[in-house]
N, C-alpha and C positions, 0 to 999 in steps of 0.2 A: 542511359538507363539509370534510374534512381536507385542508389544502393539500399538494401534492406537494413533498416535500423537494428542495432543490437537489442536483444530482449532487455526490457527494463528490469532492474533488480532493486528491490526496496531496501534490502539489507546486504551488508558486506558478507561475502562468502569466507567464513573463517574455518580453519582446520580445528576441529574439536578434540579435546583430550579423550583418549580412548579409555573410558571408564565404564563400569557396569552400573548396577543399581546402587551400590554403596561405595565402591572403591575400584581402583585400577586392577587389583588382584582380589578376587573373592571366590569363595567355594561354599555352596549350599549343601547341607546334609539333609537328605530326606529318605524316608522308607522305614523309619523306626520310631518308637514312642519318643516324645519330646525329652523326657528325662534321660533316655539313653543318648540322645543327640547332645544334650548339655554336658553329660559326663565325658563323652568322647571329645567334645570341643575343649573341655577343661584339661584333659590329658594331653591333647595336642599342643595346647598353649603352654603347658608346663614343659613339654619336650622341646619346643621351638624357641621359647623366650631366652634360655641361656645362650643360644647362638646369635643373639642380637636382634631377633625379629620383634616387631611391634605388632601384636595381634589385637584385632577388635572382634566383638561378637554381637550378633543381632538376634533377638528373640522376642517373643510376645508373652505377656502375662495372661494366663488363661482366665484370671478373675477380672480382667480389666473391663469386661463388658457388663459385669454385674452392677445392679443399682447400688448395692452395698459398697462396692469398691469405689464408686464415685464419691462416697462420703469420706474416703481416706485422703482426698485432696487437702493440701495444707490450707489454712485460713486465707493465705494470700492468693492462692489460685482460685479458691472458692469466691473470693471477693472480686475476681476478674483480672488478676495480674497476668501479664503475658508470659512471664517466665520467673522462676525463682532459682537462684544459685546459692548453694550452701557449701561452705568450707567445712568438711568433715575432718580436718586436720591431716589425716593420712590419705585422703582422696577428696575430690570435689564432685558434687552432684548438681545436675541441672534438671529441673522439672519444667516442662512447658506444655502448652496446649495446642501447638500447631500440628497439623497432620503430616504424616510421612508422604513424601513425593520424591521423584527422581532429581529434583533440583535442590532440595534441602538435605536429602539423605547423605550424599557424599561429604557434606560439611560436618556431619556428626562424628565421622570417623576419619577425618583428614590426616591424623597423625599415624594411622596404622598402615603398614606395608602389606598386610593380609587381613582380610575380614572373613570370618567364619559366620555362616548364616544358618539359622534353623529354617530349612526349606519347607517344613510343614506349614510355615506361616508367611514366608517371604520368598520372593524370587531372587536369583542371582545368576550372573552370566554363565558360570560354570557350576557343575554339580558333582557330588560324590554320592552314589546310591548305596544305601544300606539295605541289604537283603535280609529281611526279618519277617518270619511268617505272621507276626502279630500286626503288621502294618503293610497292607497291599498297596501298590502304586498303580494298579490297573486303571483306576479312574483319574490319575494325575499325570498321565504320560505327557501331557502338553507342557509340563514343567521341566521335562528332561530334554533340554535344548542343546546341551553340550556337556555330556557326561565324561568325566575325566578318569574315574576309578570306581571300583566296586568294593564294598566292605561287607563281609559275610558274617552274620550272627553265629553264635555258637551252635554247632550241630547242623548248619546249613552247608550243603556240598554241591548244590545245583542252582543255576540261574533259572528262575521261572520262565516258562515258555513265552508268556506275554512280553517279558523284557527282552528275551532273545529276538522276538519278532520286531520289537521297537528299536533295538540297538543292534543293527547288523554287524557292528564291529566289536561286539561284547567280548569275543574271545581274545582280542588284542588289548583290551583294557587291563590295567594293573588290578590285581585282586589281593585283598588283605583280610585276614581274620580280624574280627572286632577287637580281640585282645592284643593284637600286634601293634601297639602304639608306636614303638620304635621304628618299625618298618614303614608305617604310614607317615610318620613324621619325617623320616629320611626322604621319602618320595615327595612330600609336600615341599621340603627345602629345595630339592632338585627341580621341581616344577616351577618354583619361584626363580631359581637361577636361570632357567631356560627362557624366562620371560623378562629378563633384565633389559632395560631400555638401551637402544643403540647409543653410542657415544659420538657426538659431533663436536667439532672444534669451533671456537669463536675468538678471533683476534679483535681486541678492543682498540680501534684506531680512529674513532670518530671524535675524539676530544679536540678542544681548541688549543691545547698546549700553551696556555698563557704564561706559565712560569718559564718554559723553555724558549718562548718567543719565536719558535718555528715548529713545524709539524714533527712531533716525535716519531711518528710512524715512518717518515721518510729519511730519518737519520741513518747513517751507515757507520758501523764499527768493525774493526778488525780487517784482516787482509782480504776477506771474501767480497767486500764491497757491495753487499746487497742491502736493500732497505730493511729496517727493522720489522715492518709488517710482513715482508717476504720471509725473513728469518723465522719469525714467530709462526707463520702459517706452515712453514716446512717442518718445524718441530712438532706442531700439532698433528700434521699428516702422518707422523710415525706412530701415533697412538689412537687416532680418531678415524671414523669411516669417511667423513667428509668435513671440509674446513671452509669457513666463511670469514670474511673480514667485515666487522661492524664499522659502519662509516656514515657520515652525513650524506644526504642525497647528492650534493654537488661534488663529493669526492669519488663517487662510484665510477665515473667515466675515466678518471685518471689513475686508477689502480694499475699496478704493473700487470702485464699479461700473465694469465694463469691463476690470478686470485679471484675468488668469487665474492662479489660485494653483497652485503646484507644491509641496505640502507635502513636507518632508524625509522620506525613508525611511532615510537614513543619519544616525543621530542622534548628537549630541554631538561632531561633528567640525568645527564652524565652517563657513567657506566651502567646504571640501572636501566636506562633507556635502551642501551644496546642489548642487555640480557633479556629484557622483556620482549624486544623485537624478535630476538632469536626464538624465544618460546612461542611467540605468535605465529612464526613461520612453521615451527614443528613442536607442538606441545607434548609430543610423545617420545621425544629424544631426551637424553641427558646431554647437557652442554658443558664442555670443558672450556672455561672462560680464561683467556690469557691476555694480560695487558701488553702493549707493544713497547713498554719502556723497561724491559728486563733483559738487557744485552748479555748478562752473564749466565742466563738460564741455559741448561743443557737438556738433551733428550733423556738422559738418565734420570734427571729430577722429575720430568713429566711421567716417565715410566714408574717411578716410585709413587707418584700420586695415584696413577691408575691402578697399580698393584694394591694400594691401600683403600681403594674405592669401596664404600659401603652403600649399595643401592637401597638398603632398608632405612637409610637416613635421608634427610632432605638434601644434604650436600656433604662433600668430602673436601676438606681444605687443609693446608699447612698452617701451623702456628706462625704468626708473624715474627720476624727476627727482632723487631723493636718493642714488642709487648706480648702479653699473654693471649691476645685475641686472634681469631682466624684471619688469614690473609685472603680477602675476597676476590682479588683480581688474578688469582691462579687457583681456581676452584672448580670442582665438578658439581654442577647443580642438577639434581635429579628432577624428573618431570613433576613430582609433588611439590617442588619448590616454587613453581610458577604461581599457583594461587596464593601461596604464602607471601611471595614478593609483592603481589598485587594487594594483599591485605595490609602489609606494612605501608605501601604507597597510599592506600586509603586512609591510614592513620596519620599521614603526613610525613613519612620517612622515605627519603630517596637514596639512602645509603645501604648498599647490599650487606655491608658488615653488620649493620644493626639487626637485620634478619638473622644472620648467621650466629651472632652472639646470643640471641634470644630464642633459638630454635634447636631442634634435635639434629645436630650435625656431628660428623666425625672429624676430629681435629688431629692431624698427624704431626709428629715432631718436626721442628724447623730443619730444613736441609742444611747440611754443612756448607762452609765456604760462602761465596758471594752469589749463590744461585738466585736468591730473592732480592738482590740489590737492585733497586730501581733508580732511574736517572731522570730527574725532573727539571734541572736548572742548567744553565750554560757551564757553570763551574763543575757540576757533577758530570756533565757530558765530556768536558776536557779530560777529567781524571779517568773516566771510563775508556775514552779513546786511547789514552796513553797505556792503560793496563791491558787493553785488548789488541794493541798494534802488533804485538809479537816481536821477535828479534829482527834487527835490520837485515836487509838483503845481504846474503853472504855470511852473516854472523853464525856462529855455532849455537845450536839450541841448548 
């Protein structure tokens, strides 16, 4: 019997980043006049920014469709320029003529960990409904796809019947008075915390170990006698939901039992290739990346890194013990770091540290002792083995 051929697939099936219209985390406000939405967004931004959040805002200019408004285009745009960038000293402004679409919109606010949207003009994955008698939503119910909270205008004490019918769970939704900025801001902060990306671990063990002249991942230090890639994976397992070992395709079959291989799909890029391959596998996780040449690293140091994690930044890293820069090979890369790493690769940079130095990242103080002491050469290996051998058998500790 002739086997049925597998269905032909023209494109590779990729796991897509879990983003909405503008960002991974977005909330549209609708149900009130635009001026009220703008003022509420401004109050929320002022309340959340001191806590370290990076907020973006999306709105429309009511005059943008007027013929007179078209004459306010700069001479460059009127002449046909694709875009104009102006350094306003205290901020930068970009004006361009391309249309909004779901492929370009996330790029506009890539640096924000939360985007607030005027829902009177634009859609967003999640919504906060403002109950205001001046702005009925009876004819816009199709926009209410995932309502997260209700905000009641002054003097409003009842949810309209048409909203009760459309939102069967309305009684369980959080409700806030429009003047309760602090309460709403606290709820938004908790809403973001609840959506923090899961943390996965990645042992970088796919290098060629040219300086060491033997595979660094297979080296054994100390009395436990385990390979370094096993030791690193065990450390990551204490703080991560799942752990993988980044490796070359030919290494996958010879990994010790119990280790999950994650073969490189971005080839010839060193550590960056392993990190990008991990994000290709799961672009919706944060990845705690750990080099396999850190035999002095302890679980306490990893717990310190995780405790200092800032999900509203692109990454969280320790400061290197040898300079003022972040240490890229013991770092938590958040999901928003994936497109940024690809952007730097597109600019010709394959060093993860280059992205960390030039991006919005959290840099923690260098841990004490030898925690970040890496071992790259035979001489360094001999010194590490001596330091980690422990007291001779029968000797007093």
